[in-house]
C-alpha positions in Angstrom: 3.5 -12.6 -7.7 7.0 -13.0 -5.8 7.8 -10.0 -6.5 10.4 -9.1 -3.4 8.2 -11.7 -1.0 11.1 -13.7 0.7 11.2 -17.1 0.3 10.3 -17.8 3.8 7.4 -19.3 5.9 3.6 -16.9 5.4 2.4 -17.0 9.2 -0.7 -14.6 8.8 -3.2 -13.7 5.7 -5.0 -10.7 6.1 -7.4 -8.5 2.9 -7.5 -4.6 4.5 -9.6 -2.6 1.4 -8.2 -3.9 -1.1 -5.0 -4.2 0.4 -3.5 -7.3 0.9 -1.5 -8.3 4.1 0.8 -11.1 4.7 3.5 -11.3 7.8 6.1 -13.5 7.1 8.4 -15.9 9.9 10.3 -13.1 10.6 10.5 -10.1 11.8 8.9 -8.5 8.6 5.5 -7.4 6.4 4.5 -7.9 3.2 1.9 -5.5 1.1 0.4 -6.6 -2.7 -1.4 -3.0 -2.9 -4.5 -3.0 -4.7 -6.1 -6.2 -5.3 -8.5 -5.2 -7.4 -7.0 -7.7 -10.7 -6.9 -10.7 -8.7 -11.0 -10.3 -7.6 -11.5 -9.7 -11.3 -9.3 -12.7 -12.7 -11.6 -14.6 -10.0 -14.3 -13.0 -11.9 -13.6 -13.7 -15.3 -12.0 -17.6 -14.5 -14.0 -19.9 -18.0 -15.0 -17.0 -19.6 -12.3 -18.4 -22.1 -12.4 -15.1 -24.3 -10.3 -11.6 -24.0 -10.8 -10.1 -20.6 -9.7 -5.7 -19.6 -9.4 -5.4 -15.9 -10.6 -2.1 -14.5 -7.9 -0.2 -12.8 -8.0 2.6 -9.7 -5.9 5.6 -10.7 -2.3 6.0 -9.5 -0.7 8.3 -7.6 2.7 9.5 -8.1 4.3 10.6 -5.4 8.0 12.5 -4.9 10.3 13.0 -1.7 11.6 16.7 -3.5 7.7 17.6 -3.4 7.4 17.8 0.2 11.2 18.5 0.6 11.1 21.9 -0.6 7.4 22.4 0.4 8.4 21.9 3.9 11.4 24.7 3.7 8.7 26.8 2.4 6.5 26.8 5.7 9.8 26.8 7.6 9.4 30.3 8.7 5.4 29.8 9.6 4.7 30.0 13.3 4.4 27.5 14.7 2.9 26.4 18.6 3.7 23.7 20.9 1.9 20.8 21.1 -0.5 21.0 25.0 0.9 18.7 27.3 -0.4 15.4 28.0 -2.5 15.0 31.2 -1.5 11.9 33.6 
């Protein structure tokens, strides 16, 4: 589970929804997305048999689609944000 987690002191761990958030001693944080398989592995611990894990559908993200969409809507009229009250 090390993946790209730096070899440094971990100062804080928290679970937010289905994600594990880790804060290191340096100036970074690390997120393990969707810990559902870990929870299922803990439930199945000691069964001794084969196990199939349920999964959550993945989302594919493409930067090029966002760039193309931004260009297409560039001609749409827009308004300025209202000034904030002081």
